N, C-alpha and C positions, 0 to 999 in steps of 0.2 A: 297552466299552474293554475287551480283557483285560491285566490286571494285567501288566507286566513280568518281576514276581519271582515270582510264582505260578502267573500263568495262568489263572485265576480270572475270569470274565467281568464279573462284578458288583461294577463300581465306581461311588463316589458322585462328586459332582463337589462339591468344599467351596467354591469361589473360581472365580468367573471375570469375566474382565477384559478391553479390548482393549489390545494392546499393539502399535505401530508397524505397522498393518495385519493382526495377527494377534489371534487370540484364545488367551488364557494360560489354561487350567484347571488348577486343583489337585483331585486327585483321591485318593481312599483306598480301598482294595480293601476287598472285605466278605470276601473269605478270609483274606488275612495279614493284614491291618491298615497293611500298609505305604504309605505315600505317595509319589506322583507326580505329574511336570506335565507337561502336555502343550501343543502352540504349534499352532494350528488357523489355516487360511487359505482361504477358498473358492476357486474356481476359477470364472474370469471370462474372458469374451473379452477378447482384447487390445486394449488401448488403445490408439489413434491419435490423433496431435496435429496438426491443421491449422493450418502456421505462415502467417505473413503473405503466403508469396511463394505461398500454395495448395500446397506440397510436402507430403506428410506422413510424421512420425515417430513412432517407439514413445514412448507415453509414460515418463517418467525419472525416477521419485521423486528420486534423488541429484542430479539437473538442477535440479528444483524446491527442492532443499535448500537446493542450493548458491547459487540467484540470490536465494533471501530471506537468508540467510547473511550474504551483504554489506549487505544493508540493516538487518539488526539489530545489526551489526557495533560492539560496546561500548555496546550498550542492553540494558535491562533486559527480553529476551527471549530466552527458554530453548530449548534445543534441543528440550524437551519440546514446548514452544509450537507450533513449528514442525512438529513430528511430527505435532502434533494438526490443523495446516491443512492438512497433506498427506493425514493420514487421512480429514480430510472432505471434502476433494475425490475420492479415491479412493469413498469410501463413497457421495457422490452419484452418480458414474458408474454404480458396481455395485448401486445400489438401483434406478435408473431403467434401467439396460440399456444402459447407452451405450458405444457402441463407438469413437465419433469426437468427441472436442471440441474447439475451435479453443484456440492460443494466448490470444485474447484472453478465453477465456471462464472459463481457468485463472487470468489474470491479474485479472481482476475478482474473481474467490473470495478469492485471497491480498490482494489492497487492502481488501476490505470484512474480512477478518480483522485483516489489520495495523490498521487505523483505530481498531480497538477496543481494540488492545494498546499500541501506542506512535505516538504523533504523528511520529515524526522517522524511525522507519523506514518508515512508512506513506507520508512525504513523498520520502524516498530510492528508492524500490523504484518509485513512481509515475514520477519523473522519470528513468529507464532504461525502464519498462515503456511507457509512452508514446513513448519515443523521440527524448526531448530532451536531445540534448548539449549541455555546458556552450561557450559561446564564448570560448575559452582564451585569445584573442588579444586581447579587450574590456578595457581597467583601468575602473574606477569612481574618481570623485575622490570622497571622503568628505567631510562636511561640516568637519571637522579640517584639509583640507588633504593627508591623505596619501591613498594608492591601494591598491587593492586589485582582484583580477581578478575581472570578473563571474563570479556565483553562480545559476544558475536554481533551485537547491535553496532558497537562502538567503532569495531572492524570493518562492517557494512560501511558506516559513516565515512570511516576515510579511505575508502575503497570510493563510493559515489560521484566526488567533485572526479575525478581522474576518468571513469566512464559515462559520464554525462555525454548524452548522447552519442554513444559509440555502442557499438553491438555487442556490448556486453551485457546481459541479464542478470535481475536479482538471483536468480537460480545458480546463474556462473556463479555469483560472490559466495553463495552459500555452499557454492561443490567447496570453493577453493579453502574456505573454513572449517569447513567438513574434513578434507585432506587436512588441514593443521590441526584439528582435533585429535581425528584418527591415527596420526604418528605419536601423539602425546601418547594416545592410551596404548598404543602397542608397544611404545619404549617406556611402558609406567612413569611416566615425566608428571612430577607435582610442580614445578614449574616451569615457564618458559620466558625467554627473553624478549623485549620490544622487537629489539634487531632480529630475532629466530623469525617473528611474525613478519617483520616488514620483508624481509627475503624470501620468505614463502610465498608471500604476495605477488611479489614483484616476479619469481619465475614462473607463478600461473597467467600475470597477466601478460608475460612476455610473450605464452604461447597463442594468449586469445588474440592482443590486439596490442598492436605497435605503440600507438596512439595512447592508450590508457597506461601502459608500461611507462611512456616518458612522462606524461603527464605526475603518475605517483611516485617514480623514481625522482623526479625535480623537486619533491616535499620530502621526501623519505630520506633521500642522500643529503640532504642541506649541504649541497653544492658550494664550496668557499669560492672557485672562480671558475670563469667559463671554460677554460679549457677540460674541467672535470666532466664538466656537462657536455661537452662536446666529444668527448671520449667513450661516455656511454651510446651516445648517438650513433659512433663509429662501430661499437662494439654491435649493437643491433643490426645495423647495415651487414656487418660483416655473417652474423649467423643466418641471415636472411639469403646470402647466397647460395 
């Protein structure tokens, strides 16, 4: 690298680190002793993204960052964190000489990263990524007699602790909620109680994973004594025979 000050060709790299998809190198000239910084980026083939409708578009780092920024709003996830996720995706494609990638692959990579960073951001991104719209005209009657609008994200969050480190995926959780909303649509329901939602989740988790089922039941059922909790365990064991 030629020194921009004196033209001497012998320059020494004193520091090197990745910054937003580029390599920043701090250099020192062996001739005049002055220091300067260079930014290097590899020339890679154009990356195309195959969307869910099978059309293609150019990979857009800005579009990816924007989609993540919505999920992490007011969460303890920094811009640097988001840039690192984007860097990892671009690096993966570059190292493996990938010229085409699906939007689903990108979404899965983002989810894997957000899952380790922040639970709420992970759930928010998943709700949009799996194209799970909110049922905005469905009201939920709570136990205190008040109403709130149906929230898919809130239900996923309520299940998240129960399925932690269990073989129940975010797709499974969305399918459970899809079943609830489909029932409401079929029956032309305009409101549903929290008890009905909880019972539907319990029924689905019972089929998916007994541990997640018991975890969710321990919170949802609000057992007043140990015997009640033992009863539900016994019921589960009986149904598995």
